[in-house]
N, C-alpha and C positions, 0 to 999 in steps of 0.2 A: 797296090798295097791294100786297098779297101776290099778287093776281091778275096784276098787271103783270109781276112777276118770274117767275111761273110761265109766262106766255106767252113771255117772252124766252128762258127756258131751253128751252122746247119748240121754238122757232124755231131756236135754236142746235143742238140735238140733231138736228133734221130736216135741217139743212144738212150737218152732219157725216155723218149717215147717207147722205145723197145722194151726197156725195163718195166715201165708201167703196164704195157700190154702183156708181158709175161706174168706179172703179178696177178692181173685179172684172170688170165688164162689158167693159172694154177689155183688161185684162192677160191674161185667160185665152185668148181667141181669138188674141191677138198671140203668146203663148207657143206655142200649137199650130202656128200658121203658121210661126214661126221654126224649130221643130223639124222640120217637114216640109221647109222650105227647106234646112236643114242635111243632112237625109237625102238629098235629091236632089242637092245640090251637092257635098257632101263624103263621103257614104256613112256618116255617123255613125249610131249607133243612136238611135232616137227616145227611148228610155228614159234616155239619158245626160243 
């Protein structure tokens, strides 16, 4: 019985880890692209 709960918790943690990894994988390049776009379009500093 304890083994079933352990497996369920492991699956839940794997799914949550996958979601956070996907968020980082998508958000970091999107932020860099957005900053480059603002630099070209409006002349803002990239570090703002």
